[in-house]
RODO-161420 format. One record per residue (C-alpha): residue number from 1; residue in three letters; x, y, z. Coordinates in steps of 0.05 Angstrom, whole numbers, always signed. Layout:
+-----+--------+--------+--------+--------+
! num ! residu !      x !      y !      z !
+-----+--------+--------+--------+--------+
! NUM !    ALA !      X !      Y !      Z !
...
+-----+--------+--------+--------+--------+
//
This chain:
+-----+--------+--------+--------+--------+
! num ! residu !      x !      y !      z !
+-----+--------+--------+--------+--------+
!   1 !    MET !   -176 !   +139 !   +757 !
!   2 !    SER !   -227 !   +171 !   +705 !
!   3 !    PHE !   -207 !   +178 !   +632 !
!   4 !    GLY !   -276 !   +205 !   +608 !
!   5 !    PRO !   -303 !   +171 !   +547 !
!   6 !    PHE !   -243 !   +128 !   +547 !
!   7 !    GLU !   -260 !    +98 !   +619 !
!   8 !    VAL !   -286 !    +38 !   +585 !
!   9 !    LEU !   -220 !    +22 !   +562 !
!  10 !    THR !   -187 !    +24 !   +636 !
!  11 !    GLN !   -237 !    -33 !   +651 !
!  12 !    TYR !   -203 !    -78 !   +609 !
!  13 !    GLY !   -135 !    -73 !   +646 !
!  14 !    VAL !    -69 !    -71 !   +615 !
!  15 !    LEU !    -97 !    -86 !   +547 !
!  16 !    GLY !   -140 !    -21 !   +556 !
!  17 !    PHE !    -83 !    +18 !   +581 !
!  18 !    ALA !    -39 !     -5 !   +517 !
!  19 !    VAL !    -96 !    +16 !   +470 !
!  20 !    LEU !    -94 !    +85 !   +501 !
!  21 !    GLY !    -20 !    +88 !   +503 !
!  22 !    LEU !    -21 !    +69 !   +428 !
!  23 !    GLY !    -74 !   +122 !   +411 !
!  24 !    TYR !    -34 !   +176 !   +446 !
!  25 !    LEU !    +32 !   +160 !   +405 !
!  26 !    CYS !    -12 !   +158 !   +340 !
!  27 !    TRP !    -38 !   +229 !   +368 !
!  28 !    ILE !    +35 !   +254 !   +378 !
!  29 !    PHE !    +56 !   +227 !   +312 !
!  30 !    LEU !     -3 !   +257 !   +271 !
!  31 !    ASN !    +11 !   +324 !   +305 !
!  32 !    ARG !    +89 !   +322 !   +283 !
!  33 !    LEU !    +71 !   +304 !   +214 !
!  34 !    MET !    +20 !   +358 !   +209 !
!  35 !    LYS !    +72 !   +406 !   +236 !
!  36 !    SER !   +122 !   +381 !   +185 !
!  37 !    GLU !    +80 !   +391 !   +128 !
!  38 !    GLU !    +58 !   +460 !   +149 !
!  39 !    ASP !   +140 !   +475 !   +155 !
!  40 !    LEU !   +150 !   +453 !    +85 !
!  41 !    ARG !    +89 !   +486 !    +58 !
!  42 !    THR !   +112 !   +554 !    +88 !
!  43 !    ARG !   +184 !   +539 !    +59 !
!  44 !    VAL !   +158 !   +525 !    -12 !
!  45 !    GLU !   +117 !   +589 !    -12 !
!  46 !    GLU !   +182 !   +624 !    +10 !
!  47 !    LEU !   +224 !   +593 !    -47 !
!  48 !    GLU !   +167 !   +609 !    -98 !
!  49 !    GLY !   +163 !   +681 !    -74 !
!  50 !    ASP !   +242 !   +684 !    -83 !
!  51 !    TYR !   +234 !   +651 !   -152 !
!  52 !    ARG !   +184 !   +702 !   -175 !
!  53 !    GLU !   +223 !   +756 !   -155 !
!  54 !    ASP !   +285 !   +734 !   -192 !
!  55 !    LEU !   +242 !   +719 !   -253 !
!  56 !    GLU !   +211 !   +786 !   -253 !
!  57 !    LYS !   +277 !   +817 !   -252 !
!  58 !    LYS !   +310 !   +776 !   -310 !
!  59 !    LEU !   +246 !   +792 !   -350 !
!  60 !    ASP !   +260 !   +866 !   -338 !
!  61 !    GLU !   +329 !   +859 !   -355 !
!  62 !    SER !   +312 !   +818 !   -420 !
!  63 !    THR !   +258 !   +872 !   -444 !
!  64 !    GLU !   +310 !   +929 !   -430 !
!  65 !    SER !   +361 !   +896 !   -473 !
!  66 !    SER !   +314 !   +875 !   -529 !
!  67 !    LYS !   +292 !   +947 !   -531 !
!  68 !    SER !   +362 !   +973 !   -533 !
!  69 !    LEU !   +377 !   +920 !   -586 !
!  70 !    ARG !   +317 !   +941 !   -630 !
!  71 !    GLU !   +339 !  +1020 !   -623 !
!  72 !    THR !   +410 !   +998 !   -644 !
!  73 !    VAL !   +385 !   +959 !   -705 !
!  74 !    LEU !   +337 !  +1015 !   -721 !
!  75 !    MET !   +392 !  +1068 !   -720 !
!  76 !    LEU !   +437 !  +1023 !   -762 !
!  77 !    PHE !   +389 !  +1000 !   -815 !
!  78 !    GLY !   +336 !  +1056 !   -813 !
!  79 !    ASN !   +390 !  +1109 !   -841 !
!  80 !    LYS !   +408 !  +1065 !   -903 !
!  81 !    ASN !   +332 !  +1059 !   -921 !
!  82 !    LYS !   +328 !  +1136 !   -931 !
+-----+--------+--------+--------+--------+
//
């Protein structure tokens, strides 16, 4: 058997194979963790986008309401000053 740069570990017998196995398991868990973090990052970006859209809608509604209220106040109190 040839394990490339890890061939020296195979010369240690069972201990060498155990180290190779543990290294492989660490690699699997590291890849799983990285994928999980990427999935979470993607989900956060999606939620931020939804939040921004909702915030912009509410801001537009608020701006329109305040303009309408301003016009109403000016109509009511603007005529009394004349």
